[in-house]
C-alpha positions, 0 to 999 in steps of 0.5 A: 205346439199342440193343436188345442194351443193353436186353436186357443191362440187363433180364437183369441186373435179372432175375438180381439180382431172382431172387437177391434173392428166393431170399435173402429166401426162405431168410431167412424159411423156411430152405429153398431157394426153388422154381425156378419162384418164382425164375423168376417173380420175375425175369420179373415184375421184367423187365416194368417194367424193359423198359417203363422202358427203352422209355419212356426211349428214346422220350423221347430 
C-alpha cells in the first residue's frame, strides 16, 4: 500500500473519530466539545490505524 493511501485512510478515520466524539459529547453534556478534545480523539484514533496499516503492508 502506498504512503498516500495510508495517509488518506488515516485522515478519514481521524475525521470520523473526531465527529463521533463530538456527537457523543453533545448527547451527554448538551454543549459543544472543546476543540482540543476533538483533536485528541482524532489523533489517538490515528495511531492504531496507522500501525494496523503498516502491519498489513508488511504481511503482503
